[in-house]
FIKOLZA-1660 file (N, C-alpha, C; in steps of 0.1 Angstrom, whole numbers, plus 5000, padded with zeros to 4 digits):
% residues 66
   i   px   py   pz ch aa at
   1 3959 1180 7300  A  M  N
   1 3971 1188 7304  A  M CA
   1 3984 1180 7303  A  M  C
   2 3983 1168 7308  A  C  N
   2 3995 1159 7307  A  C CA
   2 3999 1156 7293  A  C  C
   3 3990 1155 7284  A  E  N
   3 3993 1152 7270  A  E CA
   3 3999 1164 7264  A  E  C
   4 3995 1176 7267  A  T  N
   4 4001 1188 7262  A  T CA
   4 4016 1189 7267  A  T  C
   5 4019 1186 7279  A  A  N
   5 4032 1187 7284  A  A CA
   5 4041 1176 7277  A  A  C
   6 4036 1165 7274  A  V  N
   6 4043 1154 7267  A  V CA
   6 4046 1159 7253  A  V  C
   7 4036 1165 7246  A  R  N
   7 4039 1170 7233  A  R CA
   7 4049 1181 7233  A  R  C
   8 4049 1190 7242  A  V  N
   8 4059 1201 7243  A  V CA
   8 4072 1195 7245  A  V  C
   9 4073 1185 7254  A  W  N
   9 4086 1179 7257  A  W CA
   9 4092 1172 7245  A  W  C
  10 4084 1166 7237  A  K  N
  10 4088 1159 7225  A  K CA
  10 4093 1169 7215  A  K  C
  11 4086 1180 7213  A  V  N
  11 4090 1191 7204  A  V CA
  11 4104 1197 7208  A  V  C
  12 4105 1200 7221  A  L  N
  12 4118 1205 7226  A  L CA
  12 4129 1196 7224  A  L  C
  13 4127 1183 7227  A  R  N
  13 4137 1173 7225  A  R CA
  13 4142 1172 7211  A  R  C
  14 4133 1172 7201  A  E  N
  14 4136 1171 7187  A  E CA
  14 4144 1183 7183  A  E  C
  15 4140 1195 7188  A  R  N
  15 4147 1207 7184  A  R CA
  15 4162 1207 7189  A  R  C
  16 4164 1202 7201  A  C  N
  16 4177 1201 7207  A  C CA
  16 4186 1191 7199  A  C  C
  17 4180 1180 7194  A  R  N
  17 4187 1170 7187  A  R CA
  17 4192 1174 7174  A  R  C
  18 4184 1184 7167  A  R  N
  18 4188 1188 7154  A  R CA
  18 4201 1196 7154  A  R  C
  19 4204 1203 7165  A  D  N
  19 4216 1212 7165  A  D CA
  19 4226 1205 7175  A  D  C
  20 4232 1194 7171  A  A  N
  20 4240 1186 7180  A  A CA
  20 4255 1189 7180  A  A  C
  21 4260 1199 7173  A  G  N
  21 4274 1201 7172  A  G CA
  21 4278 1212 7163  A  G  C
  22 4291 1214 7161  A  M  N
  22 4295 1225 7153  A  M CA
  22 4295 1220 7138  A  M  C
  23 4293 1229 7129  A  V  N
  23 4293 1226 7115  A  V CA
  23 4308 1228 7110  A  V  C
  24 4310 1224 7098  A  T  N
  24 4324 1224 7092  A  T CA
  24 4330 1238 7092  A  T  C
  25 4322 1248 7090  A  S  N
  25 4327 1262 7089  A  S CA
  25 4332 1266 7103  A  S  C
  26 4325 1262 7114  A  E  N
  26 4329 1265 7127  A  E CA
  26 4342 1258 7131  A  E  C
  27 4343 1246 7127  A  Y  N
  27 4356 1238 7129  A  Y CA
  27 4367 1246 7122  A  Y  C
  28 4365 1250 7109  A  A  N
  28 4375 1257 7102  A  A CA
  28 4379 1270 7109  A  A  C
  29 4370 1277 7113  A  M  N
  29 4373 1290 7120  A  M CA
  29 4381 1287 7133  A  M  C
  30 4377 1277 7140  A  G  N
  30 4384 1273 7152  A  G CA
  30 4399 1269 7150  A  G  C
  31 4401 1261 7139  A  I  N
  31 4414 1257 7135  A  I CA
  31 4423 1269 7131  A  I  C
  32 4417 1278 7123  A  I  N
  32 4424 1290 7119  A  I CA
  32 4428 1298 7131  A  I  C
  33 4419 1300 7141  A  A  N
  33 4422 1308 7153  A  A CA
  33 4433 1301 7161  A  A  C
  34 4433 1288 7162  A  A  N
  34 4443 1280 7169  A  A CA
  34 4457 1282 7163  A  A  C
  35 4457 1281 7150  A  V  N
  35 4470 1282 7142  A  V CA
  35 4475 1296 7144  A  V  C
  36 4467 1306 7143  A  G  N
  36 4471 1320 7145  A  G CA
  36 4477 1322 7158  A  G  C
  37 4470 1317 7169  A  F  N
  37 4475 1318 7182  A  F CA
  37 4489 1311 7184  A  F  C
  38 4490 1299 7178  A  A  N
  38 4502 1291 7179  A  A CA
  38 4514 1298 7172  A  A  C
  39 4511 1305 7161  A  M  N
  39 4521 1312 7154  A  M CA
  39 4526 1324 7162  A  M  C
  40 4516 1331 7168  A  L  N
  40 4519 1343 7177  A  L CA
  40 4528 1338 7189  A  L  C
  41 4524 1327 7195  A  L  N
  41 4531 1322 7207  A  L CA
  41 4545 1318 7203  A  L  C
  42 4547 1311 7191  A  Y  N
  42 4560 1307 7186  A  Y CA
  42 4569 1319 7184  A  Y  C
  43 4563 1330 7178  A  E  N
  43 4571 1342 7176  A  E CA
  43 4576 1348 7189  A  E  C
  44 4567 1349 7198  A  V  N
  44 4571 1355 7211  A  V CA
  44 4582 1346 7218  A  V  C
  45 4580 1333 7218  A  V  N
  45 4590 1325 7225  A  V CA
  45 4603 1324 7218  A  V  C
  46 4603 1325 7205  A  T  N
  46 4616 1325 7198  A  T CA
  46 4622 1339 7196  A  T  C
  47 4616 1349 7201  A  S  N
  47 4622 1362 7200  A  S CA
  47 4635 1363 7208  A  S  C
  48 4644 1372 7205  A  G  N
  48 4657 1373 7211  A  G CA
  48 4656 1374 7226  A  G  C
  49 4648 1384 7231  A  Q  N
  49 4648 1387 7246  A  Q CA
  49 4642 1375 7253  A  Q  C
  50 4631 1370 7249  A  V  N
  50 4625 1358 7256  A  V CA
  50 4634 1346 7255  A  V  C
  51 4640 1344 7244  A  K  N
  51 4649 1332 7242  A  K CA
  51 4661 1333 7252  A  K  C
  52 4666 1345 7254  A  A  N
  52 4678 1347 7263  A  A CA
  52 4673 1345 7277  A  A  C
  53 4661 1350 7281  A  E  N
  53 4656 1348 7294  A  E CA
  53 4654 1333 7297  A  E  C
  54 4648 1326 7288  A  L  N
  54 4646 1312 7290  A  L CA
  54 4659 1304 7292  A  L  C
  55 4669 1308 7283  A  Q  N
  55 4682 1301 7285  A  Q CA
  55 4688 1304 7298  A  Q  C
  56 4687 1316 7303  A  S  N
  56 4693 1319 7316  A  S CA
  56 4686 1312 7327  A  S  C
  57 4673 1310 7326  A  I  N
  57 4666 1303 7336  A  I CA
  57 4670 1288 7336  A  I  C
  58 4672 1282 7325  A  V  N
  58 4676 1268 7324  A  V CA
  58 4691 1267 7329  A  V  C
  59 4699 1276 7326  A  K  N
  59 4713 1276 7331  A  K CA
  59 4714 1277 7346  A  K  C
  60 4706 1286 7351  A  R  N
  60 4705 1287 7366  A  R CA
  60 4700 1274 7373  A  R  C
  61 4690 1268 7366  A  A  N
  61 4684 1256 7372  A  A CA
  61 4694 1244 7371  A  A  C
  62 4701 1243 7360  A  L  N
  62 4711 1233 7359  A  L CA
  62 4723 1235 7368  A  L  C
  63 4727 1247 7370  A  G  N
  63 4738 1251 7378  A  G CA
  63 4736 1251 7393  A  G  C
  64 4724 1249 7398  A  A  N
  64 4720 1250 7412  A  A CA
  64 4726 1238 7419  A  A  C
  65 4731 1241 7431  A  R  N
  65 4736 1230 7440  A  R CA
  65 4726 1225 7449  A  R  C
  66 4726 1213 7451  A  M  N
  66 4716 1207 7460  A  M CA
  66 4721 1205 7474  A  M  C
% end
């Protein structure tokens, strides 16, 4: 019984070691998704309305009296 458990444990350990990380295609898809999200965020932040709101927040913060 103990030998069977040891054999099963060795098989499971070997199977887990074979799949130890992402493959190149997964890295590529992750990078593409990150770049797409960064572009979307950049477009939102640099849009006219958001840019004006951010500038007004900074002006109010710099003009505040302590």
